[in-house]
C-alpha positions as CSV (number, residue, x, y, z in Angstrom):
1,M,26.9,-82.2,39.5
2,I,30.2,-82.9,41.3
3,G,33.3,-82.2,39.2
4,N,36.7,-83.9,39.3
5,M,38.1,-81.4,41.9
6,G,37.2,-84.0,44.6
7,F,40.0,-86.3,43.4
8,I,43.8,-86.0,43.7
9,Q,44.9,-84.5,40.5
10,G,47.9,-85.7,38.4
11,V,50.3,-83.5,36.5
12,A,49.8,-82.5,32.9
13,R,51.9,-84.6,30.6
14,S,53.1,-81.5,28.8
15,Q,54.3,-79.8,32.0
16,I,58.1,-79.4,32.4
17,I,59.3,-81.4,35.5
18,M,62.6,-81.0,37.3
19,F,63.9,-84.6,37.7
20,P,66.5,-85.4,40.4
21,E,70.0,-84.6,39.3
22,S,71.3,-88.2,39.6
23,L,69.9,-91.6,39.1
24,D,71.1,-92.5,42.6
25,E,68.4,-90.2,44.1
26,Y,65.7,-92.5,42.8
27,I,67.0,-95.5,44.9
28,T,66.2,-95.3,48.6
29,E,68.8,-96.5,51.1
30,D,66.7,-99.6,52.0
31,N,66.1,-100.7,48.4
32,P,67.2,-104.3,47.9
33,V,69.1,-103.4,44.7
34,R,71.7,-101.8,46.9
35,F,72.5,-105.1,48.5
36,I,72.4,-107.0,45.1
37,D,75.0,-104.4,43.9
38,A,77.1,-104.7,47.1
39,F,77.0,-108.5,47.1
40,V,78.0,-109.0,43.4
41,E,80.8,-106.4,43.8
42,S,82.1,-108.4,46.8
43,L,82.5,-111.5,44.6
44,D,85.7,-112.5,42.9
45,L,84.1,-113.3,39.6
46,R,87.3,-114.6,38.0
47,S,87.8,-117.2,40.7
48,L,84.2,-118.2,40.6
49,G,84.7,-119.1,36.9
50,F,82.6,-116.4,35.1
51,A,83.4,-116.2,31.4
52,R,85.0,-112.9,30.3
53,A,85.7,-111.8,33.9
54,I,88.9,-110.3,32.4
55,P,88.2,-108.5,29.1
56,K,90.6,-109.1,26.1
57,E,92.7,-106.2,24.9
58,T,91.4,-106.5,21.3
59,G,88.0,-107.0,19.8
60,R,84.6,-105.7,20.9
61,P,84.4,-105.2,24.7
62,P,82.0,-107.6,26.4
63,Y,79.3,-106.6,29.0
64,P,80.8,-106.9,32.5
65,P,79.8,-110.4,34.0
66,G,79.0,-108.6,37.3
67,A,76.4,-106.4,35.6
68,M,74.8,-109.5,34.0
69,L,74.7,-111.4,37.2
70,K,73.1,-108.4,39.0
71,L,70.4,-108.4,36.3
72,Y,69.6,-112.0,36.7
73,I,69.5,-111.9,40.5
74,Y,67.2,-108.8,40.3
75,G,65.0,-110.6,37.7
76,Y,64.6,-113.8,39.7
77,L,64.0,-111.8,42.9
78,N,61.2,-110.0,41.2
79,G,59.7,-112.8,39.1
80,V,61.3,-111.7,35.8
81,R,63.1,-114.7,34.3
82,S,62.8,-114.5,30.6
83,S,65.7,-112.9,28.7
84,R,63.4,-110.9,26.6
85,K,61.6,-109.5,29.6
86,L,64.9,-108.7,31.3
87,E,65.9,-106.8,28.2
88,R,62.7,-104.7,28.5
89,E,63.4,-104.0,32.2
90,A,66.9,-102.7,31.3
91,N,65.3,-100.1,29.0
92,R,62.4,-98.9,31.3
93,N,63.0,-99.9,34.9
94,V,64.8,-97.3,37.0
95,E,66.0,-99.8,39.5
96,V,67.6,-101.9,36.7
97,M,69.1,-98.8,35.1
98,W,70.7,-97.9,38.5
99,L,71.9,-101.5,39.0
100,L,73.4,-101.8,35.5
101,R,74.6,-98.2,35.2
102,K,72.2,-97.8,32.3
103,L,73.7,-100.7,30.3
104,K,71.1,-102.2,27.9
105,P,72.2,-105.7,26.8
106,D,70.0,-107.4,24.2
107,F,68.0,-110.6,25.1
108,K,70.5,-112.9,23.3
109,T,73.4,-111.6,25.3
110,I,71.4,-112.0,28.4
111,A,70.3,-115.6,27.5
112,D,73.9,-116.5,26.5
113,F,75.2,-115.3,29.9
114,R,73.0,-117.7,31.8
115,R,73.8,-120.6,29.4
116,D,77.6,-120.1,29.5
117,N,78.0,-119.5,33.3
118,G,75.9,-122.2,35.0
119,E,78.6,-123.5,37.3
120,A,79.8,-120.0,38.1
121,I,76.2,-118.9,39.0
122,L,75.9,-122.0,41.3
123,R,79.2,-120.9,43.0
124,A,77.8,-117.4,43.5
125,C,74.7,-118.9,45.1
126,R,76.9,-120.8,47.5
127,E,78.8,-117.6,48.3
128,F,75.6,-116.1,49.5
129,T,75.0,-119.2,51.6
130,A,78.5,-118.6,53.1
131,V,77.4,-115.0,53.9
132,C,74.4,-116.3,55.7
133,R,76.5,-118.7,57.7
134,E,78.9,-115.9,58.7
135,M,75.9,-113.9,59.9
136,H,74.8,-116.9,62.0
137,L,71.5,-117.2,60.2
138,F,71.8,-121.0,60.1
139,G,71.2,-123.0,63.3
140,G,73.3,-125.9,62.0
141,Q,71.5,-128.5,64.2
142,L,68.4,-129.6,62.3
143,V,67.8,-129.8,58.6
144,A,64.8,-131.0,56.6
145,I,65.2,-132.6,53.1
146,D,62.5,-133.0,50.5
147,G,62.0,-133.2,46.8
148,S,59.4,-131.5,44.5
149,R,58.6,-131.8,40.8
150,F,59.2,-128.7,38.7
151,K,57.7,-128.8,35.3
152,A,60.0,-129.1,32.3
153,V,59.3,-127.5,28.9
154,N,58.6,-131.0,27.5
155,N,54.8,-131.8,27.5
156,R,53.4,-135.3,28.0
157,E,52.7,-135.8,24.3
158,R,56.4,-135.6,23.5
159,N,57.4,-138.1,26.2
160,F,57.4,-141.9,25.4
161,T,57.7,-145.0,27.5
162,R,57.9,-148.6,26.3
163,P,54.2,-149.3,27.2
164,K,53.1,-146.1,25.6
165,L,55.0,-146.9,22.4
166,K,53.6,-150.4,22.3
167,K,50.0,-149.0,22.5
168,L,50.7,-146.4,19.9
169,M,52.1,-149.0,17.4
170,E,49.2,-151.4,18.1
171,K,46.7,-148.5,17.5
172,A,48.6,-147.6,14.2
173,D,48.4,-151.3,13.1
174,R,44.6,-151.4,13.8
175,T,44.0,-148.2,11.9
176,I,46.1,-149.3,9.0
177,R,44.1,-152.6,8.7
178,K,40.9,-150.6,8.9
179,Y,42.0,-148.3,6.1
180,L,43.2,-151.2,4.0
181,Q,39.9,-152.9,4.3
182,E,38.1,-149.6,3.2
183,L,40.6,-149.3,0.3
184,D,39.7,-152.8,-0.9
185,E,36.0,-151.9,-0.7
186,A,36.6,-148.6,-2.6
187,D,38.4,-150.5,-5.3
188,E,35.5,-152.9,-5.8
189,E,32.7,-150.3,-5.9
190,E,32.3,-146.6,-6.4
191,A,32.9,-144.9,-3.0
192,D,30.2,-143.0,-1.3
193,I,30.7,-139.3,-1.6
194,E,31.0,-138.9,2.2
195,N,33.7,-141.6,2.5
196,P,37.4,-141.0,1.8
197,T,38.5,-141.7,-1.8
198,A,41.0,-144.5,-2.6
199,E,43.8,-141.9,-3.0
200,E,43.0,-140.3,0.4
201,L,43.1,-143.7,2.0
202,R,46.5,-144.4,0.5
203,E,47.8,-141.1,1.8
204,K,46.5,-141.9,5.3
205,I,48.1,-145.3,5.3
206,E,51.5,-143.9,4.3
207,K,51.3,-141.3,7.0
208,L,50.5,-144.1,9.6
209,K,53.3,-146.3,8.4
210,S,55.7,-143.3,8.6
211,R,54.4,-142.6,12.2
212,K,54.8,-146.3,13.2
213,G,58.4,-146.2,11.8
214,A,59.1,-143.2,14.0
215,Y,57.7,-145.1,17.0
216,Q,59.9,-148.1,16.2
217,E,62.9,-145.9,16.0
218,L,62.1,-144.4,19.5
219,Q,61.7,-147.9,20.8
220,Q,65.1,-148.9,19.5
221,R,66.7,-145.8,21.1
222,L,65.1,-146.8,24.4
223,E,66.5,-150.4,24.1
224,E,70.0,-149.1,23.2
225,S,70.1,-146.5,26.0
226,G,68.6,-148.8,28.7
227,E,66.4,-145.9,29.8
228,S,62.7,-146.5,30.7
229,Q,61.5,-143.4,28.9
230,I,62.5,-140.7,26.3
231,S,61.6,-137.1,26.0
232,L,61.9,-135.3,22.6
233,T,61.8,-131.6,23.5
234,D,64.0,-131.9,26.6
235,P,65.9,-135.2,26.5
236,D,66.9,-135.0,30.2
237,A,63.3,-134.5,31.5
238,R,61.3,-137.4,32.8
239,L,57.6,-138.2,33.3
240,M,57.0,-138.1,37.1
241,W,54.1,-138.5,39.4
242,R,53.5,-135.3,41.5
243,G,51.4,-137.0,44.2
244,A,48.1,-138.7,45.0
245,G,45.2,-137.4,42.9
246,S,47.4,-135.6,40.3
247,Q,48.4,-136.5,36.8
248,P,52.0,-137.3,35.9
249,Q,53.9,-134.5,34.3
250,V,57.3,-134.3,32.5
251,S,59.4,-132.7,35.1
252,Y,62.7,-132.5,37.0
253,N,63.1,-133.6,40.6
254,V,64.3,-130.7,42.7
255,Q,65.9,-131.5,46.0
256,I,66.5,-129.0,48.8
257,S,67.8,-129.1,52.4
258,V,66.4,-126.4,54.7
259,D,67.8,-125.3,58.0
260,A,65.3,-125.1,60.9
261,K,66.4,-121.7,62.3
262,H,65.1,-119.4,59.6
263,K,63.9,-121.8,56.9
264,L,66.8,-120.9,54.7
265,I,67.9,-123.3,51.9
266,V,71.3,-124.8,52.8
267,D,71.8,-126.7,49.5
268,H,69.8,-127.7,46.4
269,E,70.1,-130.1,43.5
270,V,68.2,-130.9,40.3
271,T,67.9,-134.6,39.2
272,N,65.8,-136.5,36.8
273,A,65.4,-139.4,39.2
274,C,61.7,-140.3,39.4
275,T,61.9,-141.1,43.1
276,D,63.7,-139.7,46.2
277,A,65.0,-143.1,47.4
278,E,68.7,-142.4,46.5
279,Q,68.8,-138.7,47.3
280,L,69.1,-138.8,51.1
281,S,72.8,-139.3,51.8
282,P,74.1,-136.9,49.0
283,M,71.9,-134.1,50.2
284,A,72.3,-134.7,53.9
285,I,76.1,-135.0,53.8
286,R,76.5,-131.9,51.6
287,A,74.3,-130.0,54.0
288,K,76.5,-131.0,56.9
289,E,79.6,-129.9,54.9
290,T,78.1,-126.6,53.9
291,L,77.1,-125.8,57.5
292,G,80.5,-126.9,58.8
293,V,79.3,-129.0,61.7
294,E,80.4,-132.3,63.2
295,T,76.9,-133.8,63.5
296,L,73.5,-133.0,62.0
297,D,70.0,-134.2,62.5
298,V,68.0,-134.6,59.3
299,L,64.3,-135.0,58.7
300,A,62.8,-136.6,55.6
301,D,59.6,-138.3,54.6
302,K,58.9,-142.0,53.9
303,G,60.0,-141.7,50.3
304,Y,63.6,-141.5,51.5
305,Y,63.5,-144.7,53.6
306,S,66.5,-146.8,52.5
307,S,68.7,-148.9,54.6
308,E,71.8,-148.1,52.5
309,Q,71.1,-144.4,52.6
310,V,70.5,-144.4,56.3
311,A,73.6,-146.4,56.9
312,T,75.7,-144.0,54.8
313,C,74.3,-141.0,56.6
314,S,74.8,-142.5,60.1
315,E,78.5,-143.3,59.3
316,A,79.1,-139.7,58.2
317,G,77.7,-138.2,61.4
318,V,74.2,-137.4,60.1
319,M,71.3,-138.7,62.1
320,P,68.2,-139.3,59.9
321,Y,64.7,-139.1,61.3
322,I,62.4,-141.0,58.8
323,P,59.2,-142.7,59.6
324,K,59.1,-146.3,58.4
325,P,56.6,-146.9,55.6
326,E,54.0,-149.6,56.1
327,N,54.5,-151.8,53.1
328,S,54.4,-155.3,54.6
329,S,52.6,-157.7,52.3
330,N,52.1,-160.1,55.3
331,R,50.3,-157.3,57.2
332,R,48.0,-156.7,54.3
333,E,47.2,-160.5,54.3
334,G,46.4,-160.5,58.0
335,L,49.6,-162.3,59.0
336,Y,52.4,-161.3,61.5
337,A,54.7,-158.7,60.0
338,K,58.4,-158.6,60.5
339,D,57.9,-155.9,63.1
340,D,56.1,-158.4,65.3
341,F,59.3,-160.3,65.7
342,R,61.8,-159.0,68.3
343,Y,65.5,-159.0,67.5
344,D,68.0,-159.8,70.2
345,P,71.4,-158.3,69.2
346,K,73.3,-160.1,72.0
347,T,72.3,-163.6,70.7
348,D,71.8,-162.5,67.1
349,C,68.4,-164.1,66.8
350,Y,64.7,-163.2,66.5
351,V,61.9,-164.2,68.9
352,C,58.5,-164.7,67.3
353,P,55.1,-163.7,68.8
354,A,54.7,-167.3,70.0
355,G,58.0,-167.1,71.9
356,Q,60.0,-169.3,69.6
357,V,63.6,-168.5,68.6
358,L,64.7,-168.0,65.0
359,T,68.4,-168.4,64.6
360,Y,70.8,-167.3,61.8
361,R,71.2,-169.9,59.1
362,Y,72.7,-168.4,56.0
363,R,73.6,-165.2,54.1
364,S,72.5,-164.1,50.6
365,H,71.7,-161.0,48.6
366,R,68.4,-159.3,47.9
367,A,68.0,-156.2,45.7
368,G,71.8,-156.0,45.5
369,R,72.2,-155.8,49.3
370,A,73.6,-158.4,51.7
371,I,71.0,-160.0,53.9
372,R,70.9,-162.7,56.7
373,Y,68.2,-165.3,57.0
374,Y,66.8,-166.5,60.3
375,V,64.8,-169.8,60.6
376,T,63.2,-172.0,63.3
377,G,62.0,-175.6,63.2
378,A,59.1,-175.0,65.6
379,C,56.7,-173.7,63.0
380,K,55.3,-177.2,62.1
381,T,53.7,-177.7,65.5
382,C,53.1,-174.0,66.3
383,P,49.3,-173.3,67.0
384,R,49.8,-169.8,65.6
385,K,51.2,-170.9,62.2
386,N,48.1,-169.8,60.3
387,Q,48.6,-166.3,61.7
388,C,52.2,-166.2,60.8
389,T,52.9,-167.8,57.3
390,R,51.4,-169.7,54.4
391,N,54.8,-171.4,53.8
392,E,54.6,-175.1,54.6
393,R,58.3,-175.1,55.7
394,G,57.6,-172.4,58.2
395,R,58.4,-168.7,58.7
396,K,61.7,-167.2,57.5
397,I,62.9,-163.7,58.6
398,W,65.5,-161.8,56.6
399,R,67.7,-159.0,58.0
400,W,69.8,-156.4,56.2
401,V,73.4,-156.4,57.2
402,D,73.1,-152.7,58.1
403,E,69.6,-153.0,59.6
404,A,70.9,-151.9,63.0
405,Y,71.0,-148.3,61.6
406,L,67.3,-148.6,60.7
407,E,66.5,-149.9,64.2
408,A,68.4,-147.0,65.8
409,M,66.6,-144.5,63.6
410,A,63.2,-146.1,64.6
411,R,64.1,-145.6,68.3
412,R,65.0,-141.9,67.6
413,V,61.6,-141.4,65.8
414,R,59.7,-143.0,68.7
415,A,61.6,-140.9,71.3
416,Q,61.1,-137.6,69.5
417,P,57.9,-137.6,67.5
418,E,57.6,-133.8,67.8
419,K,60.8,-133.4,65.9
420,V,59.6,-135.5,63.0
421,K,56.4,-133.4,62.8
422,Q,58.5,-130.3,62.0
423,R,59.5,-131.6,58.6
424,K,56.5,-130.5,56.7
425,S,56.5,-126.9,58.0
426,L,60.2,-126.5,57.4
427,V,60.8,-127.9,53.9
428,E,57.5,-127.5,52.2
429,H,57.4,-123.8,53.0
430,P,60.3,-122.9,50.6
431,F,58.7,-125.1,47.8
432,G,55.4,-123.4,48.4
433,T,57.0,-119.9,48.3
434,M,58.9,-120.7,45.1
435,K,56.0,-122.2,43.3
436,Q,53.1,-120.0,44.4
437,S,54.5,-116.6,45.6
438,M,57.5,-116.4,43.3
439,K,55.7,-118.2,40.4
440,Q,58.9,-120.2,39.6
441,G,57.6,-123.8,39.7
442,D,58.6,-124.5,36.1
443,F,61.7,-124.2,34.0
444,L,62.2,-122.1,30.9
445,T,65.3,-123.8,29.6
446,R,66.1,-127.3,28.3
447,G,68.7,-129.8,29.6
448,I,69.6,-130.6,33.1
449,T,72.7,-128.3,33.1
450,S,70.6,-125.3,32.2
451,V,67.8,-126.0,34.6
452,R,70.3,-126.4,37.4
453,T,71.4,-122.9,36.6
454,E,67.8,-121.7,36.8
455,M,67.3,-123.5,40.1
456,S,70.4,-121.9,41.5
457,L,69.0,-118.4,40.8
458,T,65.6,-119.4,42.2
459,A,67.2,-120.7,45.4
460,L,69.3,-117.6,45.7
461,A,66.3,-115.4,45.2
462,Y,64.3,-117.3,47.9
463,N,67.1,-117.0,50.4
464,L,67.7,-113.3,49.6
465,K,64.0,-112.5,50.1
466,R,64.0,-114.1,53.6
467,V,67.3,-112.5,54.6
468,L,66.2,-109.1,53.5
469,R,63.1,-109.5,55.6
470,L,65.1,-110.7,58.6
471,K,68.0,-108.2,58.5
472,G,67.1,-105.4,56.1
473,T,69.1,-104.0,53.2
474,Q,71.3,-101.6,55.2
475,S,72.3,-104.2,57.8
476,L,73.3,-106.6,55.0
477,V,75.3,-104.0,53.1
478,T,77.1,-103.2,56.4
479,A,77.8,-106.9,57.0
480,L,79.4,-107.3,53.6
481,A,81.6,-104.3,54.2
482,T,83.0,-105.6,57.5
């Protein structure tokens, strides 16, 4: 029989052990907490807007905001986001004890700090972005932009749209009518023992009427607010589609811009917009300003395709690369699409596939944007009319006033298809890391202000992970000191 002597033996729990003389001896020189400590110590917390950055002369002394910020950065870097879990770490984790100098704030103090310092935490995140820029970790030439849905604390059952409320009220009416009919039958004859009694039916009817009244109140709130949906647990969250083959989920739309050099996040934003259509120019122009460059190439997917957004970017020195979505109704019907007509900027006219010229006739508005209409009188006798239009008056082509920007972008996309292909590997990598590796694909707090604070910490933790891997703790601490 083989005994336990073949295994490495532990130390008896009752044996007296000589611990290191200082807590600092537990923390190696390349431990990331040394950089977290150095980074926060380098910040001017007062100018960043942290509450209680200067303690009052009277009253109970507060916890230093620097210590609380260090705790949150450490927590998000290591996947510990809950204030109660952070409280436990402060009592048992040697790294946190070192970082906080053995301070042990309670969970409410920890939660209140995040709630009260949202804007200041965002500024601290941007300070780390500035550090990355000073260390030349951004290429500053190519950025990819994308959005992803991060789950809110609100579930689908607590989210209501107009169609959903209509169906629920109709269902309540049907059930009430059914119960009323059963109540009439119960009043006429003795009810079967298995069926509800008259009193039970009356209680169910009252509950349904009360529920219908609540639905009507929600419907009225929707009408007054002009919103398309309402969430009860988190009023700012919205029901959003996450992609083909997936169920909609009550979420926030997280936008990020990622630099191509090291896949570092340049900027981020949290919105409750259900689509990405209006997010291109705000994100792209902010990325350009953050990087401090004169011009910037930006990659995005088809969901960002918008003539107004592309025009705004182009005028601000940002060159978008977005493939054009194929959404032509004419193409689906087997007719010539607008792309089959060639525009001549010199003569300001279109040439159709049959070689006929469509000239500018009048100007109007469509979807709130100025458009120009081009028409020809040759359609009536054209042999290709059945391939072109079903309109008896002939084919009409419309053109956005700023469509020249879309045409210029189409030429860029055709000329550099390899650049467009980089988008997926650049911007989807951070989202995958945050959601899968870091387990931070959902929010713990409610309200768009609070979730923006959470996202700032997640983005900072993501960038910190990559920079630590690229440069190492000691190099980063040295860079801060110089």
